[in-house]
C-alpha positions in Angstrom: 0.1 0.2 0.3 2.5 2.3 0.7 4.7 1.3 -2.3 1.8 2.0 -4.3 1.0 5.5 -2.3 4.4 6.5 -3.5 3.8 5.6 -6.8 0.6 8.1 -7.2 2.6 10.7 -5.4 5.3 10.3 -8.3 2.8 10.3 -10.8 1.4 13.6 -9.4 4.7 15.4 -9.6 5.4 14.4 -13.2 2.2 15.7 -14.0 2.6 18.8 -12.1 6.0 19.0 -13.7 4.6 18.9 -17.0 1.6 21.1 -17.0 4.2 24.2 -15.6 6.5 23.3 -18.5 5.6 24.9 -21.9 7.7 23.3 -24.1 5.9 19.9 -22.9 2.2 21.6 -22.9 0.0 21.4 -25.9 1.1 24.0 -28.3 -1.2 26.9 -28.6 -3.0 27.6 -32.1 -2.8 31.4 -33.2 -4.8 31.7 -36.7 -4.3 35.2 -38.7 -6.1 35.8 -41.6 -5.6 38.2 -44.3 -7.2 39.9 -47.1 -4.4 39.9 -49.5 -3.7 37.2 -52.1 -1.1 35.0 -51.3 1.3 36.2 -53.8 1.2 39.4 -52.4 3.9 41.1 -50.1 1.8 40.9 -46.9 0.4 37.4 -47.6 4.1 36.6 -48.2 5.2 38.2 -45.1 2.8 35.8 -43.1 5.1 33.0 -43.8 8.3 34.4 -42.4 5.8 34.9 -39.3 4.9 31.5 -39.1 8.7 30.4 -39.2 9.8 32.6 -37.1 7.5 32.0 -34.4 8.0 27.7 -35.0 11.9 28.4 -34.7 11.3 30.0 -31.7 10.0 27.0 -29.8 7.8 28.4 -27.3 4.5 26.4 -27.3 3.2 28.4 -30.6 1.8 27.0 -33.8 0.8 30.1 -36.6 -1.4 29.3 -39.4 -2.0 32.0 -41.9 -4.9 32.1 -43.9 -4.4 34.8 -47.0 -7.1 35.6 -49.4 -9.9 36.2 -46.7 -10.1 32.0 -46.8 -10.9 31.9 -43.0 -13.2 35.0 -42.1 -14.5 37.1 -44.8 -13.0 40.5 -45.4 -14.4 43.2 -43.1 -15.4 40.4 -40.3 -12.2 39.9 -38.9 -12.2 42.4 -36.3 -15.6 41.1 -34.8 -14.3 37.8 -35.2 -10.9 39.0 -32.7 -13.3 40.4 -30.3 -15.8 37.4 -30.3 -12.6 35.0 -29.6 -13.2 33.4 -32.8 -10.0 34.4 -34.3 -6.7 35.2 -32.7 -4.8 37.6 -35.2 -5.6 39.8 -38.4 -4.1 42.3 -40.3 -6.4 45.0 -39.1 -6.9 48.5 -40.9 -7.4 52.1 -39.6 -11.0 51.8 -41.4 -11.8 48.6 -39.4 -10.7 50.7 -36.4 -12.6 53.8 -36.9 -15.7 51.9 -37.6 -15.1 51.4 -33.6 -13.7 54.2 -32.8 -14.4 57.5 -34.9 -12.4 60.0 -33.4 -9.4 58.2 -34.9 -11.1 58.2 -38.3 -8.7 60.9 -39.8 -5.9 58.2 -40.4 -8.4 57.4 -43.3 -8.4 60.9 -45.0 -6.9 61.1 -48.7 -3.9 63.2 -49.0 -2.8 62.5 -45.2 0.3 61.3 -45.6 2.7 62.8 -47.7 4.8 59.4 -48.4 5.9 56.5 -46.7 8.6 57.8 -44.2 5.6 59.9 -43.1 3.7 57.3 -42.4 6.3 55.6 -40.8 7.0 58.3 -38.3 3.6 59.0 -37.1 3.0 55.3 -36.4 6.5 54.9 -34.9 6.5 58.0 -32.8 4.3 59.6 -29.9 1.0 59.7 -32.4 0.9 56.0 -33.2 1.7 54.9 -29.4 -1.5 56.8 -28.4 -3.5 55.2 -31.0 -2.2 51.7 -29.9 -3.1 52.1 -26.4 -6.6 53.9 -27.5 -7.1 50.5 -29.8 -6.2 48.3 -26.6 -8.3 49.6 -24.1 -11.1 50.4 -26.2 -11.1 47.3 -28.4 -9.7 44.8 -26.6 -7.1 44.4 -29.6 -3.4 44.6 -29.3 -1.4 46.3 -32.2 1.9 44.2 -32.3 3.2 45.3 -35.8 2.7 48.5 -38.4 3.2 47.1 -41.8 3.1 49.5 -45.3 0.1 48.1 -47.3 1.3 50.6 -50.4 0.1 53.9 -51.9 -3.5 53.5 -53.6 -3.8 54.3 -57.2 -7.0 54.0 -59.3 -7.2 51.4 -61.5 -9.9 51.2 -64.8 -11.6 48.3 -66.8 -11.8 50.9 -70.0 -9.4 53.8 -70.7 -10.5 57.0 -70.2 -8.8 60.5 -70.4 -8.4 61.6 -66.7 -7.4 64.7 -65.8 -9.7 65.7 -62.8 -12.1 63.9 -60.3 -15.1 65.5 -62.7 -13.7 62.9 -65.4 -14.2 59.9 -63.3 -17.9 61.0 -62.4 -20.2 57.9 -62.7 -17.4 55.0 -62.8 -18.6 52.2 -60.3 -15.4 52.1 -58.1 -15.2 48.6 -56.0 -14.5 50.2 -52.5 -14.1 47.9 -49.4 -17.1 48.0 -47.1 -17.4 50.4 -44.6 -18.6 54.4 -44.6 -15.1 55.5 -44.3 -14.3 53.7 -47.5 -17.2 54.6 -49.4 -16.4 58.3 -48.2 -12.7 57.9 -49.5 -14.5 56.7 -52.9 -16.3 59.7 -53.1 -13.4 62.2 -52.6 -12.0 60.7 -55.8 -15.2 61.6 -58.1 -16.3 58.0 -58.4 -19.6 56.3 -57.5 -18.3 54.0 -54.8 -19.6 50.1 -54.6 -18.6 48.1 -51.8 -16.9 44.8 -52.5 -14.9 41.9 -51.0 -11.5 42.0 -52.6 -11.8 38.0 -53.8 -14.8 39.1 -56.0 -12.9 42.0 -57.6 -11.5 39.8 -60.2 -14.5 38.4 -61.8 -16.5 41.9 -61.4 -14.3 43.8 -63.5 -14.4 41.0 -65.8 -18.0 41.0 -66.5 -18.2 44.6 -66.2 -20.1 44.5 -63.0 -17.9 47.1 -61.9 -15.8 49.7 -64.0 -12.5 50.1 -61.5 -11.0 49.3 -58.6 -8.3 51.5 -56.4 -5.4 49.5 -54.6 -1.8 49.6 -54.0 0.0 48.7 -57.5 1.8 45.6 -56.0 -1.7 44.4 -54.7 -3.2 45.0 -58.2 -0.2 43.2 -59.6 -0.5 40.1 -57.4 -3.9 39.5 -57.7 -3.5 40.0 -61.6 -6.1 42.6 -62.3 -4.0 44.0 -65.2 -5.7 40.9 -67.1 -9.1 42.3 -66.5 -8.2 46.5 -66.9 -6.5 48.5 -69.3 -5.0 51.8 -67.1 -3.9 52.8 -64.0 -4.8 56.6 -62.8 -1.7 57.6 -60.4 -4.1 59.5 -58.0 -1.6 58.4 -55.0 -4.6 59.3 -53.1 -4.2 57.0 -49.6 -0.5 56.2 -48.2 -2.1 53.0 -46.2 -0.6 51.1 -43.2 -2.1 47.9 -41.8 -1.5 46.3 -38.8 -0.7 42.9 -37.3 -3.4 42.9 -34.5 -3.8 40.1 -32.0 -6.9 39.7 -29.7 -6.1 41.1 -26.3 -7.7 38.3 -24.4 -5.5 35.7 -26.2 -2.4 38.0 -26.0 -2.8 37.9 -22.1 -2.8 34.5 -21.5 0.8 33.8 -23.5 3.8 33.3 -21.4 6.2 35.9 -21.3 8.3 34.2 -23.8 5.8 33.3 -26.4 4.5 37.0 -26.3 8.2 37.8 -27.0 8.3 35.8 -30.1 4.9 36.6 -31.6 6.2 40.1 -31.2 9.4 39.8 -32.6 7.5 37.8 -35.2 5.1 40.4 -36.0 7.9 43.2 -36.5 10.1 41.0 -38.8 6.9 40.1 -40.9 6.2 43.8 -41.5 9.6 44.6 -42.1 9.8 42.4 -44.8 6.6 43.3 -46.4 7.7 46.9 -46.4 11.3 46.5 -47.9 9.4 44.2 -50.7 6.7 46.6 -51.7 8.7 49.5 -51.9 11.3 47.7 -54.0 8.3 46.8 -56.1 6.6 49.9 -56.1 9.8 51.4 -57.4 9.9 48.9 -60.5 6.2 48.2 -61.0 4.8 51.3 -63.1 7.0 49.7 -66.4 6.2 46.0 -65.2 2.6 47.1 -65.6 3.3 49.1 -69.0 4.9 45.9 -70.1 1.6 43.9 -69.7 0.0 46.6 -71.7 -1.5 48.6 -69.5 -1.6 52.3 -69.6 0.0 54.4 -66.7 -1.1 57.8 -66.4 0.4 60.7 -64.0 -2.2 63.5 -63.5 -2.1 66.8 -61.7 -3.4 66.1 -57.8 -4.1 69.6 -57.0 -8.2 69.3 -58.3 -8.0 65.9 -56.2 -6.5 67.1 -52.9 -9.2 70.1 -53.6 -12.0 67.7 -54.0 -11.1 65.8 -50.7 -10.7 69.1 -48.7 -14.3 70.0 -49.5 -15.5 66.0 -49.3 -14.2 65.9 -45.4 -15.6 69.3 -44.8 -18.8 68.7 -45.4 -18.8 64.9 -44.0 -20.4 64.0 -40.8 -18.0 61.5 -40.1 -15.1 64.1 -39.9 -16.9 65.9 -37.7 -15.5 63.0 -35.3 -12.0 63.6 -35.8 -9.8 65.5 -33.5 -8.5 68.6 -35.3 -5.8 69.2 -32.9 -4.4 65.6 -33.4 -4.6 66.0 -37.5 -2.9 69.1 -37.2 0.0 66.9 -35.6 -0.2 64.5 -38.2 0.8 66.9 -40.7 3.4 68.3 -38.9 5.5 65.5 -38.3 8.6 65.3 -40.0 
């Protein structure tokens, strides 16, 4: 009986050791959802994210789901908040749906260029933004990446000089009031549509155009169903590696360190690849038969100013913060 008791005690000690040892415990699964097509730099960077976490050997297994293959575009943030998803590549537009005071980051012609965007989100304004998202949305932003500078892409070639030349164009926009407002600042008729549906919609003429960074246009092969790019450069767009706060808080310190480092590394890889691609892609698209046309941005900026001045959405924005962003060097 005494020997049997010792055996039970030993088994209990072993079980206790296993439960306290992360390496011996069952792996935690972390799924990250992304709307970008698999060949885009953001989707590719998720493979780096997965590999980095795997090499850390901290008991976390990452799974990547590009092209909205796990959650439909626009449903990821609610899924994070309900506990149905661990991570997503979240946009400022999704944040603004719940924190309208931060909708200023969706404003056309806000950021001058990539460096301006980086300085804002890597500085004190970015820290304030991350804290607001954490406190009010229950989502932690682990890293900021560059989704690209968005340009207008048309199914049929038009002579575009001003926003008036885009009047009546059915332009695909992601769903959401801030996106539709952005479309109206371009002079188009915005049509909400998920990214996976865009290729077929362009091919069949359901829409007349779409707007996206050129690298995403290229990755999604939209050059096969469009004739023209108009370089409106209307939005220098960030995107965030975002994780559900309850999930994040359950991770061990070592797991948090590994996941955070993997997100930063993935964002860096995405940015490097996209910036290099943007430097070369105009010639590549021309070689594929597209007309790529520069335009005077002054009338587009003027329409944006007028559109936002009269928008109820923009009334929620912090004017002092908007000024701080504009003055960031």
